[in-house]
C-alpha positions as CSV (number, residue, x, y, z in Angstrom):
1,M,-57.8,-37.6,-49.1
2,I,-60.7,-37.4,-51.5
3,R,-59.8,-37.8,-55.2
4,V,-61.7,-35.5,-57.5
5,S,-61.3,-36.2,-61.2
6,G,-63.5,-35.5,-64.2
7,T,-63.1,-34.9,-67.9
8,S,-65.6,-34.2,-70.7
9,R,-65.7,-33.3,-74.3
10,R,-68.5,-31.5,-76.1
11,D,-68.9,-30.3,-79.7
12,F,-71.1,-27.3,-80.4
13,I,-71.8,-24.7,-83.1
14,F,-70.8,-21.2,-82.3
15,P,-72.7,-18.7,-84.4
16,T,-69.8,-16.6,-85.8
17,D,-66.7,-17.2,-87.9
18,V,-63.5,-18.9,-86.7
19,K,-61.5,-15.7,-86.3
20,K,-64.2,-14.0,-84.2
21,S,-64.7,-17.2,-82.2
22,L,-61.0,-17.5,-81.4
23,A,-61.0,-13.8,-80.3
24,F,-64.1,-14.3,-78.2
25,F,-62.7,-17.3,-76.3
26,S,-59.2,-15.9,-75.9
27,D,-60.4,-13.4,-73.3
28,I,-59.9,-15.2,-70.0
29,D,-62.3,-12.9,-68.1
30,R,-65.1,-13.5,-70.6
31,V,-64.5,-17.3,-70.6
32,T,-64.3,-17.5,-66.8
33,S,-67.6,-15.6,-66.5
34,C,-69.2,-18.3,-68.6
35,L,-68.1,-21.1,-66.3
36,S,-70.4,-22.0,-63.4
37,H,-68.8,-22.6,-60.0
38,I,-65.5,-21.0,-61.3
39,K,-64.2,-17.4,-60.7
40,I,-60.9,-15.6,-61.0
41,V,-59.5,-14.8,-57.5
42,E,-56.1,-13.5,-58.5
43,R,-54.5,-12.1,-61.7
44,F,-50.8,-12.6,-62.4
45,A,-50.6,-11.3,-66.0
46,D,-53.0,-10.6,-68.8
47,N,-53.1,-14.3,-69.7
48,E,-52.3,-15.8,-66.3
49,V,-54.8,-16.1,-63.4
50,R,-55.7,-18.1,-60.3
51,I,-59.2,-19.5,-60.4
52,Q,-61.3,-20.9,-57.6
53,Y,-63.8,-23.7,-58.2
54,N,-66.4,-23.7,-55.4
55,T,-69.4,-25.8,-54.8
56,R,-71.5,-27.1,-52.0
57,E,-72.0,-30.8,-52.1
58,L,-74.5,-33.1,-50.3
59,G,-76.1,-29.9,-49.1
60,T,-73.4,-29.4,-46.5
61,Y,-69.8,-29.6,-47.7
62,E,-68.0,-26.6,-49.2
63,I,-65.4,-27.6,-51.7
64,Y,-62.7,-25.2,-52.9
65,I,-60.2,-26.1,-55.7
66,Y,-57.7,-23.6,-56.9
67,S,-55.8,-23.7,-60.1
68,D,-53.2,-21.3,-61.7
69,L,-53.9,-21.0,-65.4
70,W,-52.4,-19.4,-68.5
71,I,-54.2,-19.1,-71.8
72,E,-52.4,-19.7,-75.1
73,S,-53.8,-19.3,-78.6
74,D,-52.5,-21.1,-81.6
75,T,-53.9,-19.0,-84.4
76,K,-52.3,-21.1,-87.1
77,E,-54.1,-24.3,-86.0
78,N,-57.1,-22.4,-84.4
79,I,-56.7,-24.1,-81.0
80,L,-57.0,-22.4,-77.7
81,Y,-55.3,-23.9,-74.6
82,V,-56.1,-23.1,-71.0
83,R,-53.3,-24.9,-69.1
84,T,-52.3,-25.2,-65.5
85,T,-49.1,-23.5,-64.5
86,D,-47.0,-24.0,-61.4
87,N,-45.3,-20.5,-61.5
88,H,-46.9,-19.5,-58.2
89,T,-47.1,-20.8,-54.6
90,P,-50.2,-23.1,-54.4
91,V,-52.8,-22.6,-51.7
92,T,-52.2,-24.6,-48.6
93,P,-54.5,-27.7,-48.2
94,E,-57.0,-27.1,-45.5
95,K,-60.0,-28.9,-44.0
96,G,-62.7,-28.0,-41.6
97,F,-65.7,-29.9,-40.2
98,N,-67.7,-29.4,-43.4
99,S,-65.2,-27.9,-45.9
100,C,-61.9,-28.5,-47.7
101,R,-59.6,-26.8,-50.1
102,N,-56.5,-27.6,-52.1
103,H,-54.8,-26.7,-55.3
104,G,-55.7,-28.8,-58.3
105,I,-55.6,-29.0,-62.1
106,F,-58.0,-27.4,-64.4
107,R,-57.4,-27.6,-68.2
108,S,-59.3,-27.0,-71.3
109,T,-58.7,-27.2,-75.0
110,S,-60.9,-25.6,-77.7
111,R,-60.5,-26.5,-81.4
112,F,-62.2,-24.2,-83.9
113,M,-63.3,-25.3,-87.4
114,P,-65.3,-23.5,-90.1
115,F,-68.9,-24.7,-90.3
116,G,-70.7,-22.7,-93.0
117,G,-70.6,-19.1,-91.7
118,H,-70.3,-20.4,-88.2
119,T,-67.7,-22.3,-86.1
120,R,-67.7,-25.9,-84.9
121,V,-66.0,-25.9,-81.5
122,I,-64.6,-29.1,-79.9
123,Y,-64.3,-28.2,-76.2
124,E,-62.6,-30.5,-73.7
125,I,-62.2,-29.8,-70.0
126,E,-60.5,-31.6,-67.1
127,L,-60.6,-31.0,-63.3
128,H,-58.4,-33.0,-60.9
129,A,-57.6,-32.5,-57.2
130,D,-56.8,-34.4,-54.1
131,L,-58.7,-32.8,-51.2
132,P,-58.2,-33.3,-47.5
133,T,-61.2,-35.1,-46.0
134,P,-63.5,-32.8,-44.0
135,S,-63.7,-33.8,-40.4
136,G,-67.4,-34.5,-40.7
137,L,-66.6,-37.3,-43.2
138,R,-63.7,-38.9,-41.3
139,F,-65.6,-42.1,-40.6
140,V,-66.6,-42.7,-44.2
141,P,-64.2,-45.2,-45.9
142,S,-62.0,-43.6,-48.6
143,R,-63.2,-46.0,-51.2
144,I,-66.8,-44.8,-50.7
145,L,-65.8,-41.1,-50.6
146,D,-63.9,-41.5,-53.9
147,K,-66.9,-43.2,-55.5
148,I,-69.2,-40.4,-54.3
149,A,-66.7,-37.8,-55.4
150,L,-66.4,-39.3,-58.9
151,S,-70.2,-39.3,-59.4
152,I,-70.5,-35.7,-58.1
153,T,-67.6,-34.5,-60.2
154,N,-68.9,-36.0,-63.4
155,G,-72.2,-34.3,-62.8
156,R,-70.5,-30.9,-62.1
157,I,-68.3,-31.2,-65.2
158,D,-71.4,-31.7,-67.3
159,E,-73.0,-28.8,-65.5
160,I,-70.0,-26.6,-66.2
161,I,-69.7,-27.5,-69.8
162,N,-73.4,-27.1,-70.6
163,G,-73.5,-23.8,-68.8
164,F,-70.3,-22.7,-70.6
165,I,-71.9,-23.4,-74.0
166,S,-75.2,-21.6,-73.3
167,Q,-73.5,-18.6,-71.6
168,S,-71.0,-18.3,-74.4
169,V,-73.7,-18.2,-77.0
170,A,-75.7,-15.8,-74.9
171,T,-72.7,-13.4,-74.5
172,L,-71.7,-13.4,-78.1
173,P,-74.1,-10.6,-79.3
174,L,-72.5,-8.2,-76.9
175,F,-69.0,-9.2,-78.1
176,L,-70.0,-8.8,-81.7
177,A,-71.5,-5.3,-81.0
178,E,-68.2,-4.3,-79.3
179,Q,-66.3,-5.5,-82.3
180,A,-68.5,-3.6,-84.7
181,R,-68.0,-0.4,-82.6
182,Q,-64.2,-0.8,-82.7
183,A,-64.1,-1.3,-86.5
């Protein structure tokens, strides 16, 4: 097994008020579209989905991690939780010569605080999974694979979070225009 594990926290300023920020980030489709390497592959309810994290590593190995998520908003504390749920049958672990897949854990917490006319967002994410070792890596010692996986995962987590922030800010004007039309 290859152990994939990464966490990160980033603070950023989102250029709208807390109420609109919370509404923006509460839409799981919108949020997922801002996350690189991650897409929704199944919908269970309005606030419950299965996502797939997919990336090609070392130029050859396809990695697939699935996680079942539900989104919950605490409007009193201005916190948004994206949590893993185990309400559904997980994907079956699978490996090929240059690929592997398994179910894992993806979580995020977003805290929203007023910052002038904008919002300070404290965003934290986690990704964890135990992946079956692809056949093409069977002769590489587990200790080395885990070290490589840790390095790659930390880089991917940073890539995901940086992309999430820039995509969210880029998508905000469209959301605000939709909100204005509905008002």
